[in-house]
C-alpha positions in Angstrom: 72.5 113.6 43.8 70.4 114.6 46.8 67.0 116.1 46.0 65.5 116.3 49.5 67.5 117.3 52.6 65.8 117.5 56.0 68.8 118.4 58.2 71.6 120.9 57.7 74.2 122.7 59.7 74.1 126.4 58.8 77.0 128.8 59.4 75.8 132.5 59.5 77.3 135.9 60.3 75.4 139.1 60.5 76.8 142.3 59.2 79.1 144.7 61.1 77.9 148.1 62.0 79.5 151.1 60.3 81.8 153.4 62.2 80.6 156.8 63.3 82.2 159.9 61.8 84.2 162.6 63.6 83.8 165.8 61.5 83.5 169.5 62.1 81.1 171.6 60.0 83.1 173.9 57.7 81.5 176.9 56.0 82.7 180.3 54.9 82.4 182.9 57.6 81.4 180.2 60.1 84.6 179.1 61.8 82.7 177.4 64.7 80.3 175.3 62.8 80.2 172.5 65.4 80.4 168.8 65.0 78.5 167.3 62.1 79.8 163.7 62.0 76.9 161.2 61.5 76.3 157.7 62.8 77.2 154.6 61.0 74.6 152.2 59.5 73.6 149.0 61.3 74.8 145.7 60.0 72.4 143.4 58.1 70.5 140.6 59.9 70.2 137.0 58.9 66.5 136.1 58.9 64.7 132.8 58.4 61.2 133.1 56.7 58.7 130.3 56.1 58.0 130.1 52.4 55.2 127.8 51.3 57.0 127.3 48.0 60.0 125.7 49.7 59.8 122.0 50.5 63.4 121.1 51.4 66.6 122.4 53.0 68.7 121.3 50.0 69.7 124.9 49.2 71.6 125.1 52.5 73.1 121.6 52.1 75.1 122.9 49.2 75.6 126.5 50.4 75.8 126.4 54.2 77.6 129.7 54.8 75.6 132.9 54.7 76.8 136.4 55.5 74.8 139.6 55.7 76.0 143.0 54.5 78.0 145.4 56.6 76.7 148.9 57.5 78.4 151.9 55.8 80.3 154.4 57.9 78.8 157.8 58.7 80.1 160.9 57.0 80.3 164.7 57.6 77.4 167.1 57.0 75.3 164.6 59.1 75.1 162.0 56.4 74.0 158.8 58.0 75.7 155.6 56.9 73.6 153.1 54.9 72.4 150.0 56.7 73.8 146.7 55.6 71.6 144.4 53.5 69.6 141.8 55.4 69.9 138.1 54.2 66.5 136.5 54.1 66.6 132.7 53.9 63.4 130.9 52.9 62.7 127.6 54.8 59.8 125.1 54.6 57.0 125.2 57.2 57.9 122.8 59.9 61.5 123.8 60.2 63.0 123.6 63.8 66.0 125.8 64.6 68.5 124.5 67.1 71.8 125.8 68.4 74.9 123.8 67.8 74.5 122.1 71.2 70.9 121.1 70.6 68.9 123.8 72.3 65.6 124.5 70.4 65.5 128.2 69.5 62.5 128.4 67.2 59.8 126.2 65.7 58.7 127.7 62.4 55.2 126.8 61.2 52.9 129.0 59.0 53.7 131.0 55.9 55.5 134.3 56.7 56.8 133.3 60.1 60.1 135.0 60.7 63.0 134.4 63.0 66.1 136.5 63.3 68.9 134.0 63.3 71.8 136.5 63.7 71.3 140.2 64.5 73.5 142.8 62.8 75.8 145.0 64.8 74.7 148.5 65.6 76.5 151.4 64.0 78.8 153.7 65.9 77.7 157.1 67.0 79.2 160.1 65.2 80.6 163.1 67.1 77.4 165.1 66.5 75.5 162.5 68.6 78.2 162.6 71.3 78.2 166.4 71.8 77.0 167.6 75.2 77.1 170.9 77.0 80.4 170.0 78.5 81.9 168.3 75.4 80.7 170.6 72.6 83.0 169.4 69.9 84.1 165.8 70.4 87.1 164.9 68.3 86.2 161.3 68.1 83.4 158.9 67.2 82.4 155.4 68.3 83.2 152.3 66.3 80.5 150.0 64.8 80.0 146.7 66.5 80.4 143.3 65.0 77.2 141.3 64.2 76.2 138.0 65.7 77.7 134.8 64.2 77.3 131.2 65.0 76.4 127.7 63.8 72.8 126.5 63.8 71.1 123.2 63.0 67.9 123.3 60.8 65.7 120.3 61.0 62.6 119.7 58.9 59.6 118.0 60.4 57.2 117.3 57.6 53.9 119.0 57.8 51.5 116.5 56.2 48.0 115.2 56.9 48.7 111.5 56.7 51.8 109.5 57.5 52.4 106.0 56.1 54.4 104.0 58.6 55.7 100.5 58.6 58.6 98.2 58.1 61.0 98.7 55.2 59.7 97.2 51.9 56.1 97.1 53.3 54.9 98.9 50.1 54.6 102.5 51.4 56.3 104.0 48.4 54.2 102.0 46.0 51.1 103.0 47.8 51.8 106.8 47.7 52.8 106.5 44.0 49.5 104.8 43.3 47.4 107.3 45.2 49.2 110.5 44.2 51.5 112.0 41.5 54.6 111.4 43.7 57.4 109.5 42.0 59.3 107.8 44.9 62.1 105.4 44.3 60.7 101.8 44.4 62.9 98.7 44.6 62.7 95.2 46.1 65.3 95.8 48.9 65.0 97.4 52.4 65.6 101.1 53.0 64.9 102.1 49.5 63.3 105.3 50.9 65.9 107.4 52.8 63.9 110.6 52.9 60.2 111.3 53.2 58.1 111.5 50.0 55.2 113.8 49.9 52.2 113.3 47.7 48.8 115.1 47.2 45.8 112.8 47.2 42.4 113.8 45.8 39.2 112.1 46.9 36.2 113.7 45.2 36.4 117.3 46.4 38.7 116.6 49.3 42.5 117.1 48.9 45.1 116.1 51.5 48.8 115.5 51.7 50.4 112.1 52.4 53.9 111.4 53.7 55.8 108.2 53.0 58.0 108.0 56.1 61.1 105.8 55.6 60.9 102.4 57.1 61.0 101.8 60.8 62.7 98.8 62.5 62.9 97.6 66.1 65.0 100.0 68.1 64.1 103.0 65.9 63.2 105.1 69.0 66.8 104.7 70.1 68.1 105.8 66.8 68.6 102.4 65.2 68.4 102.5 61.5 68.3 106.3 61.6 65.1 106.0 63.6 65.1 109.5 65.0 65.7 110.9 61.5 62.5 109.1 60.4 60.3 109.4 63.4 60.3 113.2 63.6 58.5 113.4 60.3 55.3 111.9 61.9 55.0 114.5 64.7 52.8 116.9 62.7 50.7 114.3 60.8 47.1 114.1 61.9 46.5 110.5 60.8 48.8 107.5 61.1 48.4 104.7 58.6 50.1 101.3 59.4 51.1 99.7 56.2 51.5 96.0 56.9 53.2 93.6 54.4 51.1 90.5 54.0 53.5 89.0 51.5 56.7 89.1 53.5 59.0 86.2 53.1 60.8 86.7 56.5 59.8 83.7 58.7 59.7 85.7 62.0 57.3 88.4 60.8 53.6 88.7 60.3 51.2 91.6 60.2 50.2 91.5 63.9 53.8 91.3 65.2 54.8 94.1 62.7 52.0 96.3 64.1 53.0 95.6 67.7 56.7 96.5 67.0 55.9 99.8 65.3 53.4 100.8 68.0 56.1 100.0 70.7 58.5 102.3 68.8 55.9 105.1 68.6 55.2 104.8 72.3 58.9 105.0 73.2 59.4 108.0 70.9 56.3 109.7 72.4 57.8 109.2 75.9 61.0 110.9 74.7 58.9 113.8 73.2 56.8 114.3 76.4 60.1 114.6 78.4 61.3 117.4 76.2 59.1 120.5 77.0 60.6 122.4 74.1 59.0 120.1 71.6 55.4 120.7 72.8 55.3 124.1 74.4 56.5 127.6 74.0 53.3 129.4 73.0 54.2 129.5 69.3 51.9 128.6 66.4 53.8 125.4 66.1 53.3 124.5 69.7 49.6 125.2 69.5 49.3 123.1 66.4 51.1 120.2 68.0 49.0 120.4 71.1 45.8 120.4 68.9 46.9 117.2 67.2 47.5 115.5 70.5 50.1 113.0 71.4 50.9 110.2 69.0 49.0 107.6 71.0 45.8 109.7 70.7 45.8 110.2 66.9 43.5 108.2 64.7 44.9 105.1 63.0 44.1 103.0 60.1 45.6 99.7 59.1 46.4 98.8 55.5 46.9 95.2 54.7 49.0 95.6 51.5 50.0 93.4 48.6 46.7 91.4 48.4 47.4 90.9 44.7 49.5 88.0 45.9 47.2 85.0 46.6 48.9 84.0 49.8 48.9 87.6 51.0 45.1 87.8 50.4 44.6 84.7 52.5 46.7 86.1 55.3 44.9 89.4 55.2 41.5 87.7 55.6 43.0 85.7 58.5 44.3 88.6 60.6 41.6 91.1 59.8 39.3 90.0 62.6 42.1 90.3 65.2 42.9 93.8 64.0 39.2 94.9 64.1 38.9 93.4 67.6 41.5 96.0 68.6 39.2 98.8 67.4 41.2 99.5 64.2 39.7 100.2 60.8 41.2 97.8 58.3 41.6 98.1 54.5 42.8 95.4 52.2 44.6 97.0 49.3 47.0 96.4 46.4 49.2 99.2 45.1 49.8 97.1 42.0 46.1 96.4 41.0 44.8 99.5 42.8 42.2 97.4 44.6 40.8 99.0 47.7 42.6 102.4 47.1 39.4 104.4 46.4 37.8 103.3 49.7 41.0 104.0 51.6 41.3 107.5 50.1 37.7 108.5 51.0 38.2 107.1 54.6 41.4 109.2 55.0 39.7 112.3 53.6 36.9 112.0 56.1 39.4 111.7 59.1 41.6 114.5 57.7 38.6 116.9 57.4 37.7 116.2 61.0 41.3 116.8 62.2 41.5 120.1 60.2 38.3 121.4 61.8 40.0 121.0 65.2 43.4 122.3 64.2 44.1 126.0 64.8 45.0 128.0 61.7 48.7 128.3 61.0 49.8 131.8 61.8 53.2 133.4 62.0 54.6 133.1 65.5 54.3 136.1 67.7 57.5 138.0 68.6 58.4 137.2 72.2 60.3 139.9 74.0 62.3 138.8 77.0 63.5 141.9 78.9 66.4 141.6 81.3 65.6 141.6 85.0 65.5 145.1 86.5 67.7 144.1 89.4 70.4 142.5 87.1 73.9 143.8 88.0 75.4 145.9 85.1 78.7 144.2 85.6 80.7 141.8 87.7 84.2 142.2 89.1 86.5 139.4 90.2 90.2 138.9 90.9 91.7 136.1 88.8 95.3 135.1 88.1 96.7 138.3 89.4 94.4 140.8 87.7 90.9 142.2 88.1 88.4 141.0 85.5 85.3 143.1 84.6 82.5 141.3 82.8 79.2 142.7 81.7 77.3 143.5 78.5 77.7 147.3 78.9 81.4 147.5 79.6 82.3 144.9 77.0 80.2 146.7 74.4 81.8 150.1 75.3 85.2 148.6 74.8 84.3 147.4 71.3 83.1 150.9 70.4 86.3 152.6 71.5 89.1 153.6 69.1 92.1 153.3 71.4 94.3 155.3 69.1 92.5 158.4 70.1 93.2 159.6 73.7 89.9 161.5 73.9 88.0 158.4 73.0 89.8 156.5 75.7 89.0 159.2 78.2 85.3 159.0 77.2 85.4 155.3 77.9 87.0 155.9 81.3 84.1 158.4 82.1 81.5 155.9 81.1 83.1 153.1 83.2 83.3 155.5 86.2 79.6 156.5 85.9 78.7 152.8 85.8 80.6 152.2 89.1 83.5 150.1 87.9 86.1 152.4 89.4 84.3 152.5 92.8 84.1 148.7 92.8 87.8 148.5 92.0 88.6 150.7 95.0 86.4 148.6 97.3 88.2 145.5 96.2 91.6 147.1 97.1 92.9 147.8 93.6 95.9 150.2 93.3 97.2 152.4 90.6 99.0 150.3 88.0 97.1 147.1 88.7 96.1 145.2 85.6 92.3 145.3 84.8 90.8 143.1 82.1 87.4 143.9 80.5 85.8 140.9 78.7 86.8 137.4 77.9 88.6 135.6 75.2 90.5 137.2 72.3 88.4 140.4 72.4 89.4 141.2 76.0 91.2 144.4 76.7 93.9 144.7 79.3 95.1 148.0 80.7 96.8 149.5 83.8 94.4 151.1 86.0 94.8 154.8 86.6 92.3 156.0 89.3 90.7 159.4 88.9 90.6 161.9 91.7 86.9 162.4 91.3 86.2 158.9 92.5 87.0 157.4 95.9 87.6 160.8 97.7 86.7 159.1 100.9 89.9 157.0 100.5 92.1 160.1 100.6 94.3 160.5 103.7 96.0 163.7 104.9 97.1 166.3 102.4 99.9 165.0 100.2 99.0 161.4 100.6 96.6 159.0 98.9 96.0 155.5 100.3 95.0 154.3 96.8 98.6 154.5 95.8 100.2 152.5 98.6 99.6 149.1 100.1 
């Protein structure tokens, strides 16, 4: 059974807004009490919140469908409908939210960071809110709107101080088990580790986290061997530790060639990251933290020559150490079995981690970014398609969803709103005639009706008395 999940598909639906109420105040000796129908409550939101106590996405692996509560309808006597209950989903720090087609929507780092994944629908207005000096007692109310719904991908990029990287079976799991209290699966075959293992290492009064990243192979940057699934877990690690197997029995491998292969895969992955602006920018706390760590090629590296408890491995480690140091790398000869060299490695890592933390900005909840619409954006568009006129736009489509078409007065109110928006004038200018089909919206929610022009609009199109050029071709 899975105990760690770092990628899930989440299906969410926000709550529907409650309907407004059409009611007239009734009280003895007050026959004209006026409208007192209240508004419906808004639908609940689906919200992601970073929780430091959550370390995996496993909860959503087994329960991927989440739905928020619906708003309650309004009532008479100005009783507002209750709002729907929000659904708050805790996620680990380092969770990246993507749309189903791969667009990055949010990068959540820092305890308390919130992101509204799906917004609840607004409640409908009651007839008390619709009353005006001209329409003093509306006999209708507006309907509540459906909430947002969709499919989203959650990906976890581990937030650790140190990443252990290397070939499968290089001894990374044994190393993290020897240096921390982590209990990873350890076996003598490749790809034993399929998910990252996190451990807490203590060196004197220094404490840091270490991630055992699953083994990398040639072609990992192109996805070979689930390379992308593994490589993303090193993006937020401040220190990279190459764990090189000095006791490998494969004839075409040695510590120097293993190091070159892994570095080449890191460089190829870094190039892919630099080409994706969404991974390194955006102005969020996560983006600032990633920028502070620098690109993968700039981060400090250590080399661990592992398995020196084997005599042949110790001899090979002593042979390749000068070549590695000539490249400017700090080298540690260790054995996860005998624990030789682990203390020195832990203190060296603690020193580098403390330096990286001093340069790293504090994790803070990301700021809310408001993106208002352009002031010159057209409120609607009108086109002629397949023999009918099609009206598209957020306002007219929203008004259609709010209208109860079983009530003539509500339909008339919709017609007035569309007229004030300029839809009727635009239809006249495109040459529409009475009885022509007009469609508002797209898809299954589109509404089709026969256009009946009002006399108040398009008076300039009127001909002599008794004629109206809107009615004839």
